[in-house]
C-alpha positions as CSV (number, residue, x, y, z in Angstrom):
1,M,-8.4,42.3,-6.4
2,P,-10.9,39.7,-5.1
3,E,-12.4,40.2,-1.7
4,A,-11.3,37.8,1.1
5,S,-13.9,35.2,2.1
6,E,-15.9,36.3,5.1
7,T,-17.5,32.9,5.7
8,P,-16.5,29.3,4.9
9,F,-19.2,29.2,2.3
10,D,-18.3,32.2,0.1
11,N,-16.9,29.8,-2.6
12,I,-16.8,26.2,-3.4
13,E,-13.1,25.8,-2.4
14,S,-13.6,27.2,1.0
15,S,-16.8,25.1,1.5
16,H,-14.9,22.0,0.5
17,E,-12.1,22.8,3.0
18,Y,-14.7,23.4,5.7
19,V,-16.4,20.1,5.0
20,R,-13.0,18.3,5.0
21,L,-12.2,19.8,8.4
22,L,-15.6,18.8,9.7
23,T,-15.1,15.3,8.5
24,E,-11.7,15.1,10.3
25,A,-13.4,16.3,13.5
26,I,-16.1,13.7,13.1
27,Q,-13.5,11.0,12.7
28,T,-11.8,12.1,15.9
29,A,-15.1,12.0,17.7
30,I,-15.8,8.5,16.4
31,S,-12.4,7.3,17.7
32,E,-13.1,8.8,21.1
33,V,-16.6,7.3,21.3
34,Q,-15.3,4.0,20.2
35,S,-12.7,4.1,23.0
36,D,-15.5,5.1,25.5
37,L,-17.6,2.3,24.1
38,N,-14.8,-0.3,24.7
39,D,-14.5,1.0,28.3
40,A,-18.2,0.8,28.9
41,T,-18.2,-2.8,27.6
42,A,-15.4,-3.7,29.8
43,V,-17.1,-2.6,33.0
44,H,-20.5,-3.9,31.9
45,A,-22.2,-0.5,31.9
46,D,-25.0,-1.6,29.6
47,R,-27.0,1.6,29.6
48,R,-24.0,3.7,28.8
49,K,-22.9,1.2,26.2
50,E,-26.3,1.4,24.4
51,A,-26.1,5.3,24.5
52,L,-22.6,5.2,23.1
53,Q,-23.6,2.8,20.3
54,L,-26.3,5.2,19.3
55,V,-23.9,8.1,19.3
56,L,-21.5,6.1,17.2
57,F,-24.3,5.2,14.8
58,K,-25.3,8.9,14.4
59,L,-21.7,10.0,14.0
60,T,-21.1,7.4,11.3
61,K,-24.2,8.6,9.5
62,L,-22.9,12.2,9.7
63,E,-19.5,11.2,8.5
64,N,-21.1,9.5,5.4
65,S,-23.1,12.6,4.7
66,M,-20.0,14.8,4.9
67,R,-18.2,12.4,2.5
68,S,-21.1,12.7,0.1
69,S,-21.1,16.5,0.4
70,R,-17.3,16.5,-0.4
71,R,-18.0,14.5,-3.5
72,I,-20.7,16.9,-4.6
73,L,-18.5,19.9,-4.0
74,N,-15.7,18.2,-6.0
75,D,-18.2,17.7,-8.8
76,L,-19.4,21.3,-8.7
77,R,-15.8,22.6,-8.6
78,M,-14.9,20.5,-11.6
79,L,-18.0,21.6,-13.5
80,R,-17.3,25.2,-12.7
81,R,-13.8,24.9,-14.0
82,L,-15.1,23.2,-17.2
83,L,-17.7,26.0,-17.7
84,L,-15.2,28.8,-17.1
85,E,-12.7,27.2,-19.5
86,E,-15.5,26.9,-22.2
87,R,-16.3,30.6,-21.6
88,V,-12.7,31.6,-22.0
89,L,-12.5,29.5,-25.2
90,V,-15.7,31.1,-26.6
91,R,-14.3,34.6,-25.9
92,A,-11.0,33.7,-27.5
93,A,-12.8,32.3,-30.6
94,G,-14.9,35.5,-30.8
95,Q,-11.8,37.7,-30.6
96,A,-10.1,35.6,-33.2
97,V,-13.0,36.1,-35.6
98,D,-12.9,39.9,-35.1
């Protein structure tokens, strides 16, 4: 019986799920910052507006990085499945020859 994962990074699937959840949290933060930015614009709080624009920029960069990481994890998951299937086929072919 396989051991339970102790961290979100014990396998590709759990890492992918962690990155997905992190992306969702970032999207929530972006929405909140966008709302704060609209409020700051409405009351002409220029310094706060500039700071929130920077926060929004950084969160967007982070979101793009997380999306890229999810794609990489998807690729790794697919490659691992492909390699494991080939390994099973090679074993089956070897047993068929015996």
